[in-house]
C-alpha positions in Angstrom: 0.0 0.0 0.0 1.3 3.4 -1.0 1.0 6.4 1.4 2.2 10.0 2.0 5.3 8.8 3.9 6.4 6.6 1.0 6.1 9.3 -1.7 7.4 12.1 0.6 10.6 10.4 1.9 11.4 6.8 0.9 10.6 7.1 -2.8 12.5 10.3 -3.6 15.6 9.0 -1.7 15.6 5.6 -3.6 15.0 7.3 -6.9 17.9 9.7 -6.4 20.1 6.8 -5.4 19.0 4.8 -8.4 19.8 7.6 -10.8 23.1 8.5 -9.1 24.3 4.9 -9.1 23.8 4.8 -12.9 25.6 8.0 -13.8 23.0 10.6 -13.0 20.6 9.8 -15.9 17.2 11.4 -16.0 14.4 9.6 -14.3 11.2 8.4 -16.0 8.2 7.7 -13.7 5.0 5.8 -14.6 2.0 5.2 -12.4 -0.4 2.4 -13.2 -4.0 2.7 -11.8 -6.5 0.0 -10.9 -8.2 0.5 -14.3 -4.8 -0.2 -16.0 -4.2 3.4 -17.1 -0.6 4.2 -17.4 0.4 7.8 -16.4 3.8 9.1 -17.5 4.6 11.6 -14.7 6.6 14.7 -14.8 5.8 16.1 -11.3 4.5 14.5 -8.1 3.2 15.9 -4.8 1.9 13.7 -2.1 -0.8 14.6 0.5 -2.7 12.8 3.2 -5.3 11.5 0.7 -3.3 10.7 -2.4 -0.9 12.1 -5.0 -1.3 15.0 -7.4 0.5 14.3 -10.7 1.4 16.4 -13.7 1.7 14.1 -16.6 3.9 14.3 -19.7 0.8 15.1 -21.8 0.1 18.1 -19.5 -2.8 16.7 -17.4 -3.2 17.4 -13.7 -4.4 14.2 -12.1 -5.2 13.4 -8.4 -5.0 9.7 -7.5 -6.0 8.3 -4.1 -3.3 6.0 -2.8 -5.6 2.9 -3.0 -6.0 3.6 -6.8 -2.3 3.1 -7.4 -1.4 -0.5 -8.3 2.2 -0.1 -9.6 4.9 2.6 -9.8 7.6 2.0 -12.5 10.8 4.0 -12.4 13.3 3.9 -15.2 16.2 6.0 -16.5 16.2 8.0 -19.7 19.2 7.5 -21.9 17.8 10.1 -24.4 18.4 13.4 -22.7 16.2 15.3 -25.2 13.1 14.0 -23.3 12.3 15.9 -20.1 12.7 13.7 -17.1 10.6 13.4 -14.0 11.3 16.1 -11.4 12.5 14.6 -8.1 11.5 16.3 -4.9 14.3 18.1 -3.1 16.1 16.0 -0.4 15.9 16.4 3.3 
């Protein structure tokens, strides 16, 4: 189960480590919903009820935590494509 703590602390830390350990490549983030929709995310902000996402196709989406079934993170080797913006560290 995803929650505010996961997206506010644990996830950004792991994503930064993942990127840094592989030469600092840009991060690509994709959320999968219960309905199977795949959201290619540029920005993420977590709250008590869920996450607010800005998608690559310029949509603003709110997802309650229980609607998120999978989060996929990968690295972008093509730097012409804008990467997901990681939240600032602690």
